[in-house]
C-alpha positions in Angstrom: -101.9 -2.2 96.6 -99.1 -1.5 99.1 -96.0 -2.3 97.2 -94.4 0.4 95.0 -95.4 0.0 91.4 -92.9 -0.3 88.7 -92.9 0.5 85.0 -92.7 -2.7 83.0 -92.4 -3.4 79.3 -90.0 -3.1 76.5 -87.2 -4.0 78.8 -87.6 -0.9 81.0 -88.2 -1.1 84.7 -88.2 2.1 86.8 -89.6 3.0 90.2 -93.0 4.7 90.5 -92.6 8.5 90.1 -89.6 8.4 87.9 -89.6 10.3 84.7 -90.9 7.7 82.3 -92.6 10.4 80.3 -90.1 13.3 80.8 -86.6 12.0 80.5 -83.9 12.4 77.9 -85.2 11.9 74.4 -88.8 11.8 75.6 -91.7 14.0 74.5 -95.0 13.9 76.4 -98.0 14.2 74.1 -101.0 13.4 76.4 -101.7 12.6 80.0 -104.7 11.1 81.8 -104.7 13.4 84.8 -108.0 12.0 86.3 -106.6 8.4 86.5 -104.9 8.9 89.9 -108.1 10.4 91.2 -110.5 7.8 89.8 -108.4 4.6 90.4 -106.0 3.0 92.8 -103.1 2.3 90.5 -100.8 -0.7 90.8 -98.3 -2.1 88.3 -97.4 0.1 85.4 -96.4 -1.1 81.9 -95.0 0.6 78.8 -96.4 -0.5 75.5 -95.7 0.5 71.9 -98.5 1.5 69.6 -99.3 0.5 66.0 -100.2 3.9 64.3 -100.8 5.1 60.9 -98.6 7.9 59.4 -101.1 10.7 59.8 -101.6 9.7 63.5 -97.9 10.0 64.1 -97.8 13.4 62.5 -100.7 14.6 64.6 -99.1 13.3 67.8 -95.8 14.9 66.9 -97.7 18.1 66.7 -98.7 17.6 70.4 -102.3 16.7 69.7 -104.1 13.8 71.4 -106.3 13.0 74.3 -106.6 10.0 76.7 -109.6 11.5 78.6 -112.1 8.8 77.5 -109.5 6.1 76.7 -109.4 2.6 78.1 -107.6 -0.6 77.3 -109.1 -4.0 76.6 -107.5 -7.5 76.0 -109.5 -9.4 73.4 -110.1 -13.2 73.0 -106.9 -13.6 71.0 -104.8 -12.2 73.9 -104.0 -8.9 72.1 -104.2 -5.5 73.9 -106.1 -2.6 72.3 -106.3 1.1 73.1 -109.9 2.1 72.8 -111.5 5.6 72.5 -108.2 7.5 72.5 -108.7 10.7 70.5 -105.9 11.5 68.0 -107.3 14.3 65.8 -107.0 14.1 62.0 -103.8 15.5 60.7 -104.7 19.0 59.3 -102.5 18.6 56.2 -103.7 15.1 55.5 -105.7 14.1 52.5 -108.8 11.9 52.1 -106.7 8.9 53.5 -106.7 10.6 56.9 -107.3 8.3 59.9 -110.4 7.9 62.1 -109.7 10.0 65.3 -111.1 7.3 67.7 -110.2 4.1 66.0 -108.9 1.0 67.9 -105.1 1.0 68.2 -103.1 -2.2 68.8 -100.7 -2.1 71.8 -97.4 -3.9 71.5 -96.4 -5.9 74.6 -94.5 -9.1 75.2 -96.5 -12.3 75.5 -95.6 -12.8 79.2 -96.7 -9.2 79.9 -100.0 -9.8 78.1 -100.5 -13.0 80.1 -99.8 -11.1 83.3 -102.2 -8.3 82.4 -104.9 -10.7 81.5 -104.5 -12.6 84.8 -104.7 -9.3 86.8 -107.6 -7.9 84.9 -109.5 -11.2 85.4 -109.5 -10.4 89.1 -112.7 -8.7 90.3 -112.8 -4.9 89.9 -109.4 -4.5 88.1 -109.0 -2.7 84.8 -106.3 -1.3 82.6 -106.0 2.5 82.7 -103.9 4.5 80.1 -101.8 7.1 81.9 -99.5 8.8 79.4 -98.9 8.9 75.7 -95.4 10.0 74.7 -92.5 9.5 72.3 -89.3 7.9 73.5 -86.4 7.8 71.1 -88.8 8.5 68.2 -91.2 5.7 69.0 -94.8 6.3 70.3 -95.3 4.7 73.7 -98.3 4.3 76.1 -97.9 4.0 79.8 -100.7 2.0 81.3 -101.5 0.7 84.8 -103.6 -2.0 86.4 -106.1 -0.1 88.5 -109.1 -0.6 90.7 -111.9 1.9 90.7 -112.3 4.2 93.7 -115.7 4.7 95.3 -117.0 8.1 96.4 -115.6 7.9 99.9 -112.1 7.1 98.5 -112.3 10.1 96.2 -113.4 12.4 99.1 -110.4 11.1 101.1 -108.1 11.8 98.2 -109.4 15.3 97.9 -109.1 15.9 101.7 -105.5 14.6 101.7 -104.6 16.8 98.8 -106.2 19.9 100.4 -104.4 19.2 103.7 -101.0 18.9 102.0 -101.6 22.1 100.1 -102.5 23.9 103.3 -99.4 22.6 105.1 -97.1 23.6 102.2 -98.7 27.0 102.0 -98.1 27.6 105.8 -94.5 26.3 105.6 -93.8 28.6 102.7 -95.4 31.6 104.6 -93.2 30.8 107.7 -90.0 30.6 105.6 -90.6 34.0 104.0 -91.8 35.7 107.2 
């Protein structure tokens, strides 16, 4: 997974690390913070979401969670967001939505084909990273990822701790 990942989908391509969820006209709703710890992430894609009205209202209120969420591609070649929790809209009526229902993802056919090909490879999966609004439309950033084993997770923690110690020491020296 050496090449830098790019954000694909809906005609948008940006380099890894750019503000796909924090730029102009963008409001971040939910983020899967454990994804980088649990997976080696490769290509990133941006997908639209098919939502009900009360789901949109709930998301605009800043509520939603991707903690248990995952993405599947079914036999018809459609992508679905599974187990994402969008709480019921508090001012909704009896027609409120199911908080963990399956939600269809909107991707171009060539992107779906590419995702299906990559996920067919051994050990690869689709990981939802961020849920946000861009120009009034709900978007999901997802990545193709490969699960880390325990040793990889320990290495990630050790690298993060070492970087934190170095930054702390540099800051101490600057202010001394």
